[in-house]
C-alpha positions as CSV (number, residue, x, y, z in Angstrom):
1,M,-36.9,-30.5,17.7
2,T,-35.4,-33.8,17.5
3,F,-32.0,-35.0,18.2
4,R,-30.9,-35.7,14.7
5,S,-32.1,-32.0,13.7
6,T,-30.1,-30.4,16.4
7,R,-27.4,-31.8,15.1
8,S,-27.1,-31.7,12.2
9,L,-27.9,-27.4,12.5
10,I,-25.1,-28.0,15.3
11,T,-23.2,-29.2,12.8
12,I,-24.0,-26.4,9.6
13,G,-22.4,-24.1,12.7
14,L,-19.4,-25.4,13.3
15,F,-18.5,-26.3,9.6
16,A,-19.9,-22.4,8.9
17,A,-17.5,-21.0,11.1
18,L,-15.0,-23.2,10.5
19,L,-14.7,-22.4,6.8
20,T,-14.6,-19.3,8.5
21,F,-11.9,-18.7,9.7
22,T,-9.5,-21.1,7.4
23,S,-10.9,-18.6,4.7
24,Q,-9.4,-15.6,5.1
25,P,-5.8,-14.0,3.8
26,S,-2.8,-15.2,5.4
27,F,-0.8,-11.7,5.4
28,S,2.5,-12.5,5.3
29,Q,3.2,-8.8,5.3
30,S,1.1,-6.2,7.0
31,P,-0.7,-3.6,4.5
32,S,1.4,-1.3,5.2
33,A,4.9,-2.8,4.1
34,K,2.9,-3.4,2.1
35,V,1.9,0.2,0.2
36,S,5.7,1.1,1.1
37,Q,6.2,-2.3,-1.4
38,V,3.9,0.1,-4.0
39,F,5.9,3.0,-3.1
40,Q,9.3,1.9,-3.7
41,E,8.1,0.2,-6.6
42,L,6.5,3.5,-8.1
43,L,10.2,5.2,-6.9
44,D,13.1,2.8,-8.3
45,Y,10.1,3.1,-11.8
46,S,10.8,7.1,-11.5
47,L,14.4,6.7,-10.5
48,K,15.1,4.8,-13.3
49,E,13.1,5.9,-16.4
50,K,13.1,9.5,-15.5
51,K,9.3,9.1,-15.5
52,G,7.8,11.6,-13.8
53,L,5.8,11.2,-10.5
54,T,2.8,13.5,-8.0
55,F,3.2,12.9,-4.6
56,Y,0.1,14.3,-2.8
57,V,1.2,15.3,0.4
58,H,-1.7,16.7,2.7
59,G,-4.1,18.2,-0.2
60,Q,-1.2,19.0,-2.1
61,T,-0.5,17.8,-5.3
62,I,3.9,18.4,-5.8
63,A,4.7,16.4,-9.4
64,G,8.5,15.3,-10.4
65,V,10.9,13.3,-11.3
66,V,12.5,11.9,-8.3
67,T,16.4,12.2,-8.8
68,K,18.0,10.4,-5.7
69,I,16.0,8.5,-2.8
70,I,18.0,9.7,0.5
71,S,16.8,6.9,3.0
72,E,12.9,4.4,3.4
73,E,12.0,7.9,5.2
74,A,12.9,11.0,2.3
75,V,13.0,11.3,-1.5
76,E,14.5,14.4,-3.2
77,V,12.5,15.1,-6.4
78,R,12.5,17.5,-8.9
79,N,10.8,20.1,-11.3
80,Q,10.4,22.5,-13.7
81,T,10.2,25.6,-10.6
82,S,12.8,23.4,-8.4
83,S,15.6,21.4,-8.8
84,R,15.3,20.1,-4.5
85,I,12.5,18.9,-2.8
86,I,12.9,17.0,-0.1
87,I,9.6,14.8,0.6
88,R,9.2,13.0,3.6
89,L,7.0,9.3,2.6
90,D,5.4,8.9,6.4
91,R,3.8,12.7,4.9
92,V,1.7,11.0,1.5
93,D,-0.6,10.0,0.6
94,A,-0.6,8.4,-2.7
95,V,1.5,8.7,-5.1
96,A,0.8,8.8,-9.2
97,A,2.7,7.8,-12.2
98,N,2.5,10.0,-14.9
């Protein structure tokens, strides 16, 4: 192998490494912060529009309309069978809009 081809291979390798590191997306927010933001948008939607959501909590489903956002950690929901349900958001696996 000649000096020129070795130098070319090193240059290509360095260029590939540079592309790998510079093409990684930079997140201004952590992924969990983005998830929390999406949850918050759905909660606000349900509260304002009086539309139902389905909360998935540890394998159980709770359907209802958000009546009050208590804090960043909990919401109050009502449905046909219960007039007041408090859901801790750190326990929610997923939320679906109806």
